[in-house]
N, CA, C and O atoms as CSV, one atom per row, in Angstrom:
chain,resi,resn,atom,element,x,y,z
A,1,MET,N,N,-102.830,-78.658,58.233
A,1,MET,CA,C,-101.658,-78.976,59.013
A,1,MET,C,C,-101.916,-78.610,60.477
A,1,MET,O,O,-102.446,-77.540,60.777
A,2,THR,N,N,-101.538,-79.501,61.367
A,2,THR,CA,C,-101.699,-79.258,62.791
A,2,THR,C,C,-100.365,-78.818,63.380
A,2,THR,O,O,-99.327,-79.422,63.109
A,3,SER,N,N,-100.401,-77.768,64.184
A,3,SER,CA,C,-99.212,-77.288,64.875
A,3,SER,C,C,-99.390,-77.513,66.360
A,3,SER,O,O,-100.479,-77.333,66.904
A,4,CYS,N,N,-98.320,-77.906,67.002
A,4,CYS,CA,C,-98.321,-78.050,68.454
A,4,CYS,C,C,-97.428,-76.948,69.021
A,4,CYS,O,O,-96.205,-76.989,68.886
A,5,VAL,N,N,-98.059,-75.971,69.652
A,5,VAL,CA,C,-97.348,-74.801,70.163
A,5,VAL,C,C,-97.137,-74.965,71.658
A,5,VAL,O,O,-98.060,-75.272,72.412
A,6,ARG,N,N,-95.892,-74.751,72.060
A,6,ARG,CA,C,-95.544,-74.821,73.488
A,6,ARG,C,C,-95.753,-73.438,74.096
A,6,ARG,O,O,-95.311,-72.429,73.546
A,7,VAL,N,N,-96.430,-73.409,75.232
A,7,VAL,CA,C,-96.708,-72.143,75.928
A,7,VAL,C,C,-96.211,-72.267,77.359
A,7,VAL,O,O,-96.499,-73.248,78.045
A,8,GLU,N,N,-95.466,-71.272,77.801
A,8,GLU,CA,C,-95.030,-71.224,79.205
A,8,GLU,C,C,-95.745,-70.075,79.894
A,8,GLU,O,O,-95.766,-68.950,79.395
A,9,LEU,N,N,-96.323,-70.369,81.034
A,9,LEU,CA,C,-97.086,-69.384,81.799
A,9,LEU,C,C,-96.315,-68.974,83.047
A,9,LEU,O,O,-95.463,-69.724,83.525
A,10,PRO,N,N,-96.612,-67.774,83.583
A,10,PRO,CA,C,-96.017,-67.403,84.864
A,10,PRO,C,C,-96.569,-68.296,85.977
A,10,PRO,O,O,-97.628,-68.906,85.833
A,11,ALA,N,N,-95.839,-68.359,87.072
A,11,ALA,CA,C,-96.162,-69.290,88.159
A,11,ALA,C,C,-97.596,-69.150,88.659
A,11,ALA,O,O,-98.262,-70.160,88.888
A,12,HIS,N,N,-98.089,-67.924,88.833
A,12,HIS,CA,C,-99.440,-67.766,89.395
A,12,HIS,C,C,-100.510,-68.298,88.445
A,12,HIS,O,O,-101.539,-68.797,88.899
A,13,LEU,N,N,-100.283,-68.200,87.131
A,13,LEU,CA,C,-101.265,-68.744,86.185
A,13,LEU,C,C,-101.149,-70.254,86.069
A,13,LEU,O,O,-102.148,-70.940,85.852
A,14,ARG,N,N,-99.925,-70.784,86.212
A,14,ARG,CA,C,-99.771,-72.251,86.232
A,14,ARG,C,C,-100.520,-72.825,87.425
A,14,ARG,O,O,-101.195,-73.847,87.304
A,15,LEU,N,N,-100.403,-72.174,88.570
A,15,LEU,CA,C,-101.095,-72.627,89.773
A,15,LEU,C,C,-102.608,-72.578,89.572
A,15,LEU,O,O,-103.316,-73.519,89.929
A,16,LEU,N,N,-103.097,-71.486,89.003
A,16,LEU,CA,C,-104.537,-71.338,88.749
A,16,LEU,C,C,-105.051,-72.422,87.811
A,16,LEU,O,O,-106.123,-72.986,88.032
A,17,ALA,N,N,-104.283,-72.712,86.763
A,17,ALA,CA,C,-104.713,-73.702,85.770
A,17,ALA,C,C,-104.396,-75.136,86.198
A,17,ALA,O,O,-104.907,-76.090,85.610
A,18,GLY,N,N,-103.557,-75.285,87.218
A,18,GLY,CA,C,-103.188,-76.621,87.660
A,18,GLY,C,C,-102.343,-77.355,86.645
A,18,GLY,O,O,-102.529,-78.550,86.415
A,19,VAL,N,N,-101.409,-76.636,86.035
A,19,VAL,CA,C,-100.560,-77.225,84.997
A,19,VAL,C,C,-99.095,-77.056,85.369
A,19,VAL,O,O,-98.754,-76.336,86.307
A,20,GLY,N,N,-98.239,-77.734,84.615
A,20,GLY,CA,C,-96.806,-77.595,84.791
A,20,GLY,C,C,-96.294,-76.348,84.095
A,20,GLY,O,O,-97.065,-75.495,83.656
A,21,GLN,N,N,-94.977,-76.265,84.007
A,21,GLN,CA,C,-94.372,-75.067,83.438
A,21,GLN,C,C,-94.738,-74.862,81.974
A,21,GLN,O,O,-94.829,-73.729,81.501
A,22,GLU,N,N,-94.945,-75.958,81.265
A,22,GLU,CA,C,-95.199,-75.831,79.836
A,22,GLU,C,C,-96.505,-76.527,79.464
A,22,GLU,O,O,-96.798,-77.623,79.942
A,23,ILE,N,N,-97.278,-75.878,78.612
A,23,ILE,CA,C,-98.531,-76.430,78.092
A,23,ILE,C,C,-98.368,-76.530,76.578
A,23,ILE,O,O,-97.787,-75.642,75.953
A,24,VAL,N,N,-98.871,-77.594,75.997
A,24,VAL,CA,C,-98.850,-77.726,74.544
A,24,VAL,C,C,-100.282,-77.605,74.043
A,24,VAL,O,O,-101.171,-78.330,74.488
A,25,VAL,N,N,-100.496,-76.677,73.107
A,25,VAL,CA,C,-101.818,-76.527,72.501
A,25,VAL,C,C,-101.714,-76.907,71.033
A,25,VAL,O,O,-100.753,-76.549,70.351
A,26,SER,N,N,-102.711,-77.632,70.557
A,26,SER,CA,C,-102.750,-78.053,69.157
A,26,SER,C,C,-103.648,-77.114,68.375
A,26,SER,O,O,-104.754,-76.782,68.801
A,27,LEU,N,N,-103.150,-76.694,67.226
A,27,LEU,CA,C,-103.892,-75.754,66.391
A,27,LEU,C,C,-103.903,-76.243,64.952
A,27,LEU,O,O,-102.929,-76.819,64.467
A,28,THR,N,N,-105.013,-76.007,64.284
A,28,THR,CA,C,-105.050,-76.183,62.839
A,28,THR,C,C,-105.293,-74.798,62.260
A,28,THR,O,O,-106.077,-74.018,62.802
A,29,GLY,N,N,-104.625,-74.500,61.170
A,29,GLY,CA,C,-104.765,-73.180,60.569
A,29,GLY,C,C,-103.685,-72.242,61.052
A,29,GLY,O,O,-102.643,-72.678,61.541
A,30,PRO,N,N,-103.936,-70.940,60.914
A,30,PRO,CA,C,-102.906,-69.963,61.254
A,30,PRO,C,C,-102.553,-69.995,62.735
A,30,PRO,O,O,-103.413,-70.184,63.595
A,31,VAL,N,N,-101.264,-69.805,63.008
A,31,VAL,CA,C,-100.791,-69.783,64.401
A,31,VAL,C,C,-100.452,-68.350,64.752
A,31,VAL,O,O,-99.414,-67.821,64.353
A,32,THR,N,N,-101.343,-67.733,65.503
A,32,THR,CA,C,-101.188,-66.338,65.923
A,32,THR,C,C,-101.362,-66.273,67.435
A,32,THR,O,O,-101.746,-67.257,68.068
A,33,GLN,N,N,-101.077,-65.109,68.005
A,33,GLN,CA,C,-101.334,-64.944,69.441
A,33,GLN,C,C,-102.805,-65.252,69.739
A,33,GLN,O,O,-103.125,-65.920,70.722
A,34,ARG,N,N,-103.682,-64.760,68.882
A,34,ARG,CA,C,-105.118,-64.946,69.116
A,34,ARG,C,C,-105.501,-66.426,69.093
A,34,ARG,O,O,-106.216,-66.893,69.979
A,35,THR,N,N,-105.034,-67.163,68.092
A,35,THR,CA,C,-105.437,-68.568,67.995
A,35,THR,C,C,-104.819,-69.401,69.119
A,35,THR,O,O,-105.442,-70.337,69.621
A,36,VAL,N,N,-103.587,-69.054,69.509
A,36,VAL,CA,C,-102.967,-69.778,70.625
A,36,VAL,C,C,-103.732,-69.506,71.920
A,36,VAL,O,O,-104.016,-70.429,72.684
A,37,LEU,N,N,-104.063,-68.237,72.163
A,37,LEU,CA,C,-104.783,-67.910,73.401
A,37,LEU,C,C,-106.206,-68.465,73.383
A,37,LEU,O,O,-106.720,-68.882,74.421
A,38,ASP,N,N,-106.845,-68.473,72.219
A,38,ASP,CA,C,-108.175,-69.092,72.111
A,38,ASP,C,C,-108.103,-70.569,72.504
A,38,ASP,O,O,-108.934,-71.056,73.270
A,39,ALA,N,N,-107.097,-71.276,71.971
A,39,ALA,CA,C,-106.945,-72.709,72.280
A,39,ALA,C,C,-106.582,-72.920,73.747
A,39,ALA,O,O,-107.079,-73.840,74.396
A,40,LEU,N,N,-105.715,-72.062,74.254
A,40,LEU,CA,C,-105.306,-72.170,75.658
A,40,LEU,C,C,-106.509,-71.976,76.586
A,40,LEU,O,O,-106.688,-72.731,77.542
A,41,GLU,N,N,-107.331,-70.966,76.301
A,41,GLU,CA,C,-108.511,-70.709,77.136
A,41,GLU,C,C,-109.580,-71.791,76.962
A,41,GLU,O,O,-110.329,-72.077,77.896
A,42,ALA,N,N,-109.654,-72.386,75.783
A,42,ALA,CA,C,-110.612,-73.477,75.581
A,42,ALA,C,C,-110.211,-74.702,76.408
A,42,ALA,O,O,-111.059,-75.382,76.986
A,43,ASP,N,N,-108.908,-74.969,76.451
A,43,ASP,CA,C,-108.412,-76.119,77.226
A,43,ASP,C,C,-108.395,-75.842,78.728
A,43,ASP,O,O,-108.541,-76.759,79.536
A,44,HIS,N,N,-108.216,-74.575,79.098
A,44,HIS,CA,C,-108.094,-74.187,80.516
A,44,HIS,C,C,-108.971,-72.957,80.758
A,44,HIS,O,O,-108.449,-71.847,80.863
A,45,PRO,N,N,-110.290,-73.131,80.849
A,45,PRO,CA,C,-111.209,-71.997,80.937
A,45,PRO,C,C,-110.966,-71.085,82.150
A,45,PRO,O,O,-111.376,-69.925,82.146
A,46,MET,N,N,-110.306,-71.607,83.173
A,46,MET,CA,C,-110.023,-70.760,84.328
A,46,MET,C,C,-109.052,-69.630,83.993
A,46,MET,O,O,-108.900,-68.697,84.782
A,47,LEU,N,N,-108.404,-69.699,82.854
A,47,LEU,CA,C,-107.465,-68.648,82.442
A,47,LEU,C,C,-108.162,-67.489,81.722
A,47,LEU,O,O,-107.544,-66.452,81.482
A,48,LYS,N,N,-109.438,-67.657,81.379
A,48,LYS,CA,C,-110.160,-66.574,80.697
A,48,LYS,C,C,-110.157,-65.330,81.574
A,48,LYS,O,O,-110.465,-65.393,82.764
A,49,GLY,N,N,-109.812,-64.218,80.982
A,49,GLY,CA,C,-109.787,-62.951,81.704
A,49,GLY,C,C,-108.488,-62.687,82.443
A,49,GLY,O,O,-108.320,-61.609,83.012
A,50,THR,N,N,-107.573,-63.634,82.449
A,50,THR,CA,C,-106.316,-63.414,83.163
A,50,THR,C,C,-105.212,-62.896,82.242
A,50,THR,O,O,-104.426,-62.035,82.640
A,51,ILE,N,N,-105.149,-63.407,81.032
A,51,ILE,CA,C,-104.109,-63.005,80.092
A,51,ILE,C,C,-104.613,-61.868,79.204
A,51,ILE,O,O,-103.857,-60.962,78.852
A,52,ARG,N,N,-105.864,-61.922,78.857
A,52,ARG,CA,C,-106.469,-60.857,78.051
A,52,ARG,C,C,-107.870,-60.583,78.571
A,52,ARG,O,O,-108.488,-61.410,79.241
A,53,ASP,N,N,-108.341,-59.403,78.239
A,53,ASP,CA,C,-109.662,-58.974,78.694
A,53,ASP,C,C,-110.741,-59.888,78.109
A,53,ASP,O,O,-110.689,-60.247,76.932
A,54,ARG,N,N,-111.716,-60.261,78.939
A,54,ARG,CA,C,-112.766,-61.183,78.482
A,54,ARG,C,C,-113.581,-60.619,77.324
A,54,ARG,O,O,-113.983,-61.363,76.430
A,55,THR,N,N,-113.826,-59.313,77.333
A,55,THR,CA,C,-114.698,-58.720,76.321
A,55,THR,C,C,-113.916,-58.290,75.080
A,55,THR,O,O,-114.243,-58.684,73.961
A,56,SER,N,N,-112.891,-57.486,75.292
A,56,SER,CA,C,-112.146,-56.949,74.143
A,56,SER,C,C,-111.158,-57.951,73.573
A,56,SER,O,O,-110.747,-57.821,72.420
A,57,LYS,N,N,-110.773,-58.941,74.351
A,57,LYS,CA,C,-109.763,-59.939,73.969
A,57,LYS,C,C,-108.382,-59.315,73.769
A,57,LYS,O,O,-107.515,-59.912,73.130
A,58,LEU,N,N,-108.175,-58.105,74.321
A,58,LEU,CA,C,-106.865,-57.465,74.241
A,58,LEU,C,C,-106.010,-57.905,75.418
A,58,LEU,O,O,-106.514,-58.196,76.503
A,59,ARG,N,N,-104.711,-57.947,75.178
A,59,ARG,CA,C,-103.737,-58.339,76.201
A,59,ARG,C,C,-103.869,-57.422,77.422
A,59,ARG,O,O,-104.008,-56.207,77.286
A,60,ARG,N,N,-103.824,-58.020,78.607
A,60,ARG,CA,C,-103.850,-57.223,79.834
A,60,ARG,C,C,-102.560,-56.403,79.904
A,60,ARG,O,O,-101.522,-56.862,79.427
A,61,PRO,N,N,-102.600,-55.199,80.487
A,61,PRO,CA,C,-101.428,-54.309,80.467
A,61,PRO,C,C,-100.171,-54.898,81.094
A,61,PRO,O,O,-99.073,-54.595,80.628
A,62,PHE,N,N,-100.281,-55.711,82.108
A,62,PHE,CA,C,-99.088,-56.224,82.775
A,62,PHE,C,C,-98.720,-57.638,82.333
A,62,PHE,O,O,-98.002,-58.352,83.032
A,63,ILE,N,N,-99.216,-58.025,81.177
A,63,ILE,CA,C,-98.851,-59.314,80.578
A,63,ILE,C,C,-98.067,-59.030,79.307
A,63,ILE,O,O,-98.449,-58.170,78.514
A,64,ARG,N,N,-96.980,-59.746,79.116
A,64,ARG,CA,C,-96.154,-59.578,77.920
A,64,ARG,C,C,-95.972,-60.947,77.257
A,64,ARG,O,O,-96.055,-61.985,77.915
A,65,PHE,N,N,-95.725,-60.930,75.947
A,65,PHE,CA,C,-95.483,-62.148,75.184
A,65,PHE,C,C,-94.081,-62.080,74.582
A,65,PHE,O,O,-93.699,-61.081,73.972
A,66,PHE,N,N,-93.333,-63.148,74.762
A,66,PHE,CA,C,-91.989,-63.246,74.183
A,66,PHE,C,C,-91.836,-64.582,73.481
A,66,PHE,O,O,-92.448,-65.581,73.861
A,67,ALA,N,N,-91.003,-64.577,72.449
A,67,ALA,CA,C,-90.602,-65.814,71.772
A,67,ALA,C,C,-89.354,-65.511,70.969
A,67,ALA,O,O,-89.206,-64.415,70.428
A,68,CYS,N,N,-88.470,-66.467,70.893
A,68,CYS,CA,C,-87.256,-66.327,70.084
A,68,CYS,C,C,-86.495,-65.055,70.449
A,68,CYS,O,O,-85.965,-64.370,69.574
A,69,GLU,N,N,-86.443,-64.744,71.737
A,69,GLU,CA,C,-85.743,-63.574,72.258
A,69,GLU,C,C,-86.305,-62.253,71.729
A,69,GLU,O,O,-85.592,-61.251,71.673
A,70,GLU,N,N,-87.571,-62.252,71.345
A,70,GLU,CA,C,-88.220,-61.038,70.859
A,70,GLU,C,C,-89.475,-60.764,71.684
A,70,GLU,O,O,-90.183,-61.684,72.093
A,71,ASP,N,N,-89.732,-59.476,71.917
A,71,ASP,CA,C,-90.963,-59.052,72.586
A,71,ASP,C,C,-92.062,-58.964,71.533
A,71,ASP,O,O,-92.007,-58.113,70.646
A,72,LEU,N,N,-93.047,-59.829,71.627
A,72,LEU,CA,C,-94.142,-59.879,70.650
A,72,LEU,C,C,-95.373,-59.158,71.167
A,72,LEU,O,O,-96.428,-59.201,70.533
A,73,SER,N,N,-95.253,-58.495,72.312
A,73,SER,CA,C,-96.411,-57.927,73.004
A,73,SER,C,C,-97.159,-56.893,72.184
A,73,SER,O,O,-98.379,-56.775,72.293
A,74,HIS,N,N,-96.443,-56.150,71.370
A,74,HIS,CA,C,-97.101,-55.053,70.651
A,74,HIS,C,C,-97.436,-55.402,69.201
A,74,HIS,O,O,-97.866,-54.546,68.428
A,75,LEU,N,N,-97.235,-56.658,68.850
A,75,LEU,CA,C,-97.659,-57.090,67.518
A,75,LEU,C,C,-99.172,-57.274,67.510
A,75,LEU,O,O,-99.795,-57.426,68.561
A,76,SER,N,N,-99.741,-57.260,66.342
A,76,SER,CA,C,-101.169,-57.524,66.224
A,76,SER,C,C,-101.455,-58.954,66.701
A,76,SER,O,O,-100.664,-59.859,66.439
A,77,PRO,N,N,-102.571,-59.162,67.394
A,77,PRO,CA,C,-102.919,-60.528,67.814
A,77,PRO,C,C,-103.105,-61.476,66.633
A,77,PRO,O,O,-103.121,-62.694,66.810
A,78,ASP,N,N,-103.245,-60.925,65.438
A,78,ASP,CA,C,-103.453,-61.764,64.259
A,78,ASP,C,C,-102.194,-61.944,63.415
A,78,ASP,O,O,-102.246,-62.564,62.353
A,79,ASP,N,N,-101.060,-61.405,63.879
A,79,ASP,CA,C,-99.794,-61.654,63.182
A,79,ASP,C,C,-99.354,-63.091,63.424
A,79,ASP,O,O,-99.522,-63.629,64.518
A,80,THR,N,N,-98.797,-63.694,62.407
A,80,THR,CA,C,-98.304,-65.059,62.535
A,80,THR,C,C,-97.104,-65.096,63.481
A,80,THR,O,O,-96.225,-64.238,63.408
A,81,LEU,N,N,-97.070,-66.077,64.356
A,81,LEU,CA,C,-95.952,-66.221,65.289
A,81,LEU,C,C,-94.717,-66.720,64.542
A,81,LEU,O,O,-94.839,-67.259,63.442
A,82,PRO,N,N,-93.523,-66.547,65.128
A,82,PRO,CA,C,-92.305,-67.013,64.465
A,82,PRO,C,C,-92.368,-68.512,64.141
A,82,PRO,O,O,-93.019,-69.291,64.838
A,83,VAL,N,N,-91.684,-68.882,63.079
A,83,VAL,CA,C,-91.689,-70.274,62.606
A,83,VAL,C,C,-91.206,-71.230,63.693
A,83,VAL,O,O,-91.733,-72.335,63.823
A,84,ALA,N,N,-90.215,-70.817,64.471
A,84,ALA,CA,C,-89.692,-71.692,65.530
A,84,ALA,C,C,-90.772,-72.003,66.574
A,84,ALA,O,O,-90.763,-73.084,67.163
A,85,VAL,N,N,-91.687,-71.082,66.804
A,85,VAL,CA,C,-92.802,-71.324,67.740
A,85,VAL,C,C,-93.816,-72.264,67.092
A,85,VAL,O,O,-94.320,-73.189,67.730
A,86,ILE,N,N,-94.103,-72.016,65.830
A,86,ILE,CA,C,-95.066,-72.850,65.111
A,86,ILE,C,C,-94.566,-74.292,65.028
A,86,ILE,O,O,-95.347,-75.238,65.133
A,87,ASP,N,N,-93.250,-74.447,64.840
A,87,ASP,CA,C,-92.658,-75.780,64.731
A,87,ASP,C,C,-92.441,-76.451,66.084
A,87,ASP,O,O,-92.056,-77.619,66.139
A,88,GLY,N,N,-92.682,-75.735,67.161
A,88,GLY,CA,C,-92.517,-76.298,68.499
A,88,GLY,C,C,-91.090,-76.290,69.009
A,88,GLY,O,O,-90.794,-76.878,70.049
A,89,GLN,N,N,-90.206,-75.629,68.283
A,89,GLN,CA,C,-88.810,-75.548,68.724
A,89,GLN,C,C,-88.635,-74.556,69.868
A,89,GLN,O,O,-87.791,-74.753,70.742
A,90,GLU,N,N,-89.426,-73.498,69.861
A,90,GLU,CA,C,-89.354,-72.456,70.888
A,90,GLU,C,C,-90.741,-72.271,71.489
A,90,GLU,O,O,-91.743,-72.367,70.780
A,91,PRO,N,N,-90.804,-72.005,72.799
A,91,PRO,CA,C,-92.117,-71.763,73.405
A,91,PRO,C,C,-92.551,-70.307,73.242
A,91,PRO,O,O,-91.725,-69.417,73.041
A,92,LEU,N,N,-93.844,-70.088,73.330
A,92,LEU,CA,C,-94.387,-68.736,73.486
A,92,LEU,C,C,-94.420,-68.485,74.985
A,92,LEU,O,O,-95.077,-69.211,75.731
A,93,LEU,N,N,-93.712,-67.458,75.419
A,93,LEU,CA,C,-93.636,-67.150,76.842
A,93,LEU,C,C,-94.674,-66.090,77.192
A,93,LEU,O,O,-94.704,-65.021,76.582
A,94,VAL,N,N,-95.511,-66.380,78.158
A,94,VAL,CA,C,-96.446,-65.408,78.703
A,94,VAL,C,C,-95.835,-64.970,80.029
A,94,VAL,O,O,-95.676,-65.773,80.949
A,95,VAL,N,N,-95.498,-63.694,80.112
A,95,VAL,CA,C,-94.736,-63.200,81.254
A,95,VAL,C,C,-95.524,-62.095,81.941
A,95,VAL,O,O,-96.052,-61.197,81.287
A,96,GLY,N,N,-95.595,-62.168,83.242
A,96,GLY,CA,C,-96.195,-61.101,84.021
A,96,GLY,C,C,-95.159,-60.021,84.227
A,96,GLY,O,O,-94.080,-60.291,84.753
A,97,ALA,N,N,-95.472,-58.789,83.818
A,97,ALA,CA,C,-94.529,-57.691,83.961
A,97,ALA,C,C,-94.290,-57.402,85.435
A,97,ALA,O,O,-95.177,-57.568,86.272
A,98,ILE,N,N,-93.091,-56.975,85.725
A,98,ILE,CA,C,-92.725,-56.630,87.092
A,98,ILE,C,C,-92.604,-55.116,87.166
A,98,ILE,O,O,-91.832,-54.506,86.426
A,99,ALA,N,N,-93.361,-54.528,88.052
A,99,ALA,CA,C,-93.325,-53.076,88.222
A,99,ALA,C,C,-92.797,-52.758,89.615
A,99,ALA,O,O,-92.878,-53.571,90.536
A,100,GLY,N,N,-92.280,-51.609,89.735
A,100,GLY,CA,C,-91.793,-51.186,91.043
A,100,GLY,C,C,-90.550,-50.346,90.896
A,100,GLY,O,O,-90.024,-50.180,89.795
A,101,GLY,N,N,-90.097,-49.835,91.972
A,101,GLY,CA,C,-88.945,-48.967,91.854
A,101,GLY,C,C,-87.943,-49.178,92.845
A,101,GLY,O,O,-86.918,-48.495,92.841
């Protein structure tokens, strides 16, 4: 079964990748943070190292993942994403954390 997952990137990454607000990645097999990011980086290699570390493949500290009004940032990269994301009803949001005081 092929899933089409909608991904929304922060403005600076959209500019870097030369894409619009939403990107659709096609996946076969399990739909996890890891498989979505693997597909996203395969389609847009300029994003490698921006969302997750190139070597460890771990999420960068100031990047967060949200979907279905839930913070998915601390889930395992191999956990299955919510059904609404897999079905394309809801996007996976990649958000740059805002720090400051």
